[in-house]
N, CA, C and O of each residue as an XYZ file, in Angstrom:
312
protein
N     -43.597    -35.614    -32.563
C     -42.456    -36.276    -31.988
C     -41.587    -35.293    -31.203
O     -41.055    -35.660    -30.155
N     -41.430    -34.081    -31.667
C     -40.541    -33.136    -31.001
C     -41.180    -32.466    -29.792
O     -40.480    -31.847    -28.991
N     -42.494    -32.577    -29.648
C     -43.182    -31.932    -28.533
C     -43.350    -32.860    -27.346
O     -43.701    -32.400    -26.259
N     -43.113    -34.136    -27.515
C     -43.292    -35.124    -26.457
C     -41.922    -35.639    -26.017
O     -41.231    -36.277    -26.811
N     -41.510    -35.377    -24.771
C     -40.182    -35.828    -24.346
C     -40.047    -37.343    -24.326
O     -38.958    -37.863    -24.569
N     -41.122    -38.059    -24.044
C     -41.031    -39.517    -24.011
C     -40.875    -40.087    -25.423
O     -40.114    -41.033    -25.627
N     -41.584    -39.522    -26.387
C     -41.467    -39.989    -27.776
C     -40.074    -39.682    -28.321
O     -39.443    -40.531    -28.950
N     -39.614    -38.489    -28.080
C     -38.292    -38.103    -28.570
C     -37.217    -38.967    -27.931
O     -36.283    -39.400    -28.607
N     -37.342    -39.221    -26.632
C     -36.379    -40.078    -25.942
C     -36.353    -41.478    -26.512
O     -35.279    -42.058    -26.671
N     -37.521    -42.038    -26.826
C     -37.577    -43.388    -27.389
C     -36.852    -43.445    -28.729
O     -36.081    -44.369    -28.987
N     -37.101    -42.467    -29.567
C     -36.474    -42.465    -30.887
C     -34.970    -42.218    -30.809
O     -34.216    -42.766    -31.613
N     -34.531    -41.418    -29.871
C     -33.086    -41.224    -29.679
C     -32.449    -42.517    -29.197
O     -31.335    -42.845    -29.608
N     -33.138    -43.260    -28.329
C     -32.603    -44.522    -27.824
C     -32.350    -45.546    -28.915
O     -31.272    -46.138    -28.973
N     -33.335    -45.762    -29.784
C     -33.115    -46.760    -30.836
C     -32.135    -46.253    -31.887
O     -31.421    -47.046    -32.501
N     -32.093    -44.935    -32.100
C     -31.132    -44.385    -33.052
C     -29.701    -44.596    -32.565
O     -28.813    -44.914    -33.356
N     -29.477    -44.416    -31.239
C     -28.139    -44.650    -30.699
C     -27.750    -46.126    -30.784
O     -26.575    -46.456    -30.945
N     -28.750    -47.016    -30.675
C     -28.462    -48.435    -30.839
C     -27.961    -48.709    -32.256
O     -27.039    -49.501    -32.449
N     -28.566    -48.056    -33.243
C     -28.131    -48.256    -34.627
C     -26.747    -47.669    -34.888
O     -26.038    -48.133    -35.781
N     -26.356    -46.653    -34.118
C     -25.020    -46.062    -34.274
C     -23.938    -46.859    -33.558
O     -22.751    -46.622    -33.778
N     -24.328    -47.791    -32.714
C     -23.381    -48.533    -31.895
C     -22.284    -49.249    -32.686
O     -21.133    -49.218    -32.250
N     -22.568    -49.887    -33.812
C     -21.475    -50.560    -34.539
C     -20.435    -49.596    -35.122
O     -19.335    -50.020    -35.476
N     -20.767    -48.327    -35.224
C     -19.873    -47.368    -35.865
C     -19.084    -46.511    -34.884
O     -18.365    -45.606    -35.308
N     -19.199    -46.768    -33.592
C     -18.512    -45.944    -32.608
C     -17.884    -46.813    -31.529
O     -18.318    -47.941    -31.295
N     -16.870    -46.284    -30.883
C     -16.232    -46.944    -29.752
C     -16.759    -46.394    -28.427
O     -16.377    -46.872    -27.359
N     -17.628    -45.401    -28.493
C     -18.125    -44.731    -27.291
C     -19.035    -45.628    -26.470
O     -18.976    -45.597    -25.241
N     -19.871    -46.421    -27.114
C     -20.755    -47.369    -26.438
C     -20.943    -48.575    -27.335
O     -20.880    -48.470    -28.560
N     -21.173    -49.713    -26.721
C     -21.297    -50.961    -27.479
C     -22.581    -51.675    -27.092
O     -22.728    -52.117    -25.953
N     -23.501    -51.791    -28.025
C     -24.737    -52.527    -27.839
C     -24.917    -53.457    -29.026
O     -24.569    -53.112    -30.156
N     -25.458    -54.629    -28.767
C     -25.825    -55.516    -29.865
C     -27.069    -54.965    -30.535
O     -27.985    -54.491    -29.862
N     -27.103    -55.026    -31.846
C     -28.281    -54.580    -32.578
C     -29.266    -55.750    -32.604
O     -29.105    -56.701    -33.369
N     -30.291    -55.655    -31.747
C     -31.312    -56.699    -31.663
C     -32.648    -56.055    -31.311
O     -32.709    -54.894    -30.909
N     -33.696    -56.819    -31.467
C     -35.037    -56.303    -31.170
C     -35.175    -56.009    -29.676
O     -35.792    -55.014    -29.294
N     -34.607    -56.866    -28.836
C     -34.677    -56.641    -27.388
C     -33.977    -55.337    -27.004
O     -34.515    -54.552    -26.223
N     -32.784    -55.103    -27.546
C     -32.074    -53.858    -27.252
C     -32.784    -52.647    -27.849
O     -32.718    -51.551    -27.294
N     -33.455    -52.839    -28.966
C     -34.242    -51.763    -29.564
C     -35.248    -51.223    -28.550
O     -35.319    -50.016    -28.317
N     -36.022    -52.121    -27.951
C     -37.027    -51.693    -26.989
C     -36.425    -51.268    -25.658
O     -36.868    -50.278    -25.075
N     -35.428    -51.990    -25.167
C     -34.823    -51.635    -23.881
C     -34.163    -50.261    -23.917
O     -34.360    -49.454    -23.008
N     -33.393    -49.993    -24.948
C     -32.731    -48.695    -25.046
C     -33.735    -47.577    -25.324
O     -33.574    -46.458    -24.835
N     -34.763    -47.880    -26.105
C     -35.815    -46.885    -26.338
C     -36.549    -46.529    -25.066
O     -36.790    -45.355    -24.787
N     -36.909    -47.555    -24.282
C     -37.633    -47.301    -23.032
C     -36.749    -46.606    -22.007
O     -37.211    -45.712    -21.298
N     -35.488    -47.002    -21.919
C     -34.565    -46.371    -20.983
C     -34.367    -44.894    -21.329
O     -34.390    -44.030    -20.452
N     -34.178    -44.627    -22.586
C     -33.999    -43.247    -23.029
C     -35.288    -42.434    -22.847
O     -35.237    -41.257    -22.492
N     -36.427    -43.060    -23.089
C     -37.712    -42.383    -22.913
C     -37.931    -42.017    -21.449
O     -38.340    -40.896    -21.147
N     -37.664    -42.949    -20.541
C     -37.819    -42.678    -19.113
C     -36.866    -41.608    -18.626
O     -37.241    -40.752    -17.825
N     -35.631    -41.653    -19.108
C     -34.651    -40.633    -18.732
C     -35.079    -39.261    -19.224
O     -34.948    -38.274    -18.501
N     -35.584    -39.189    -20.439
C     -36.053    -37.913    -20.984
C     -37.233    -37.373    -20.190
O     -37.316    -36.169    -19.947
N     -38.144    -38.247    -19.783
C     -39.299    -37.820    -18.998
C     -38.871    -37.267    -17.640
O     -39.350    -36.215    -17.218
N     -37.976    -37.968    -16.961
C     -37.504    -37.507    -15.648
C     -36.775    -36.180    -15.779
O     -36.982    -35.272    -14.974
N     -35.921    -36.064    -16.791
C     -35.199    -34.800    -16.993
C     -36.164    -33.663    -17.318
O     -35.940    -32.524    -16.907
N     -37.237    -33.962    -18.054
C     -38.235    -32.950    -18.384
C     -39.003    -32.500    -17.141
O     -39.397    -31.338    -17.044
N     -39.216    -33.407    -16.196
C     -39.924    -33.053    -14.973
C     -39.036    -32.252    -14.025
O     -39.545    -31.445    -13.246
N     -37.733    -32.457    -14.074
C     -36.814    -31.779    -13.162
C     -36.370    -30.427    -13.712
O     -36.281    -29.454    -12.962
N     -36.091    -30.354    -15.011
C     -35.556    -29.137    -15.610
C     -36.566    -28.527    -16.574
O     -37.284    -29.240    -17.275
N     -36.612    -27.189    -16.598
C     -37.477    -26.469    -17.516
C     -36.665    -25.452    -18.303
O     -35.435    -25.511    -18.317
N     -37.341    -24.529    -18.950
C     -36.664    -23.522    -19.752
C     -35.841    -22.567    -18.889
O     -34.853    -22.002    -19.359
N     -36.239    -22.385    -17.642
C     -35.547    -21.448    -16.755
C     -34.675    -22.153    -15.732
O     -34.342    -21.561    -14.705
N     -34.298    -23.393    -15.979
C     -33.454    -24.134    -15.042
C     -34.270    -25.173    -14.284
O     -35.230    -25.735    -14.810
N     -33.871    -25.418    -13.037
C     -34.536    -26.418    -12.217
C     -35.946    -25.944    -11.883
O     -36.149    -24.808    -11.454
N     -36.909    -26.830    -12.085
C     -38.299    -26.482    -11.785
C     -38.529    -26.587    -10.281
O     -38.095    -27.544     -9.640
N     -39.203    -25.612     -9.741
C     -39.612    -25.682     -8.339
C     -40.960    -25.014     -8.225
O     -41.167    -23.895     -8.695
N     -41.855    -25.712     -7.603
C     -43.211    -25.204     -7.444
C     -43.533    -25.102     -5.966
O     -43.296    -26.030     -5.193
N     -44.068    -23.977     -5.596
C     -44.520    -23.782     -4.232
C     -46.027    -23.714     -4.253
O     -46.620    -22.872     -4.928
N     -46.625    -24.590     -3.522
C     -48.075    -24.586     -3.440
C     -48.447    -23.995     -2.088
O     -48.339    -24.640     -1.045
N     -48.882    -22.770     -2.145
C     -49.277    -22.098     -0.926
C     -50.722    -22.444     -0.620
O     -51.620    -22.235     -1.436
N     -50.917    -22.962      0.540
C     -52.266    -23.290      0.963
C     -52.913    -22.049      1.554
O     -52.276    -21.288      2.282
N     -54.139    -21.862      1.245
C     -54.853    -20.695      1.745
C     -55.581    -21.062      3.039
O     -56.794    -20.890      3.162
N     -54.824    -21.561      3.976
C     -55.385    -21.925      5.271
C     -54.932    -20.906      6.305
O     -53.807    -20.964      6.801
N     -55.797    -19.998      6.614
C     -55.467    -19.015      7.634
C     -56.026    -19.508      8.956
O     -57.183    -19.918      9.043
N     -55.211    -19.464      9.960
C     -55.611    -19.926     11.280
C     -56.079    -18.731     12.090
O     -55.377    -17.729     12.224
N     -57.265    -18.863     12.617
C     -57.799    -17.799     13.464
C     -57.483    -18.156     14.901
O     -57.859    -19.229     15.371
N     -56.797    -17.268     15.605
C     -56.371    -17.545     16.959
C     -57.549    -17.688     17.919
O     -57.430    -18.381     18.930
N     -58.663    -17.061     17.634
C     -59.789    -17.141     18.552
C     -60.488    -18.500     18.502
O     -61.214    -18.836     19.437
N     -60.297    -19.280     17.463
C     -60.956    -20.576     17.369
C     -60.085    -21.708     17.856
O     -60.543    -22.850     17.890
N     -58.830    -21.439     18.241
C     -57.936    -22.498     18.717
C     -58.272    -22.906     20.142
O     -58.945    -22.159     20.852
N     -57.821    -24.067     20.572
C     -58.087    -24.535     21.926
C     -57.320    -23.692     22.947
O     -56.232    -23.187     22.672
N     -57.894    -23.561     24.081
C     -57.239    -22.798     25.160
C     -56.407    -23.727     26.006
O     -56.774    -24.886     26.201
N     -55.304    -23.245     26.506
C     -54.421    -24.053     27.326
C     -54.832    -24.083     28.780
O     -54.613    -25.095     29.445
N     -55.416    -23.026     29.302
C     -55.772    -22.974     30.726
C     -57.241    -22.968     30.945
O     -57.694    -22.927     32.089
């Protein structure tokens, strides 16, 4: 559960739904529909955040293509 961001997000979502009657911070009805909706919303948010941020901050990947252009094989203008 702790190694999968989507699983952890789902469980945090339904847990926050259960805390809703005890807090003024957010208000959700405790129902089966909200159980799944909040779990899925939290799971998707966790997945997106995991794809954007890593241990060293914002993730950025550069894919360098190994395409070297040889000037002698290009078309001639004149």
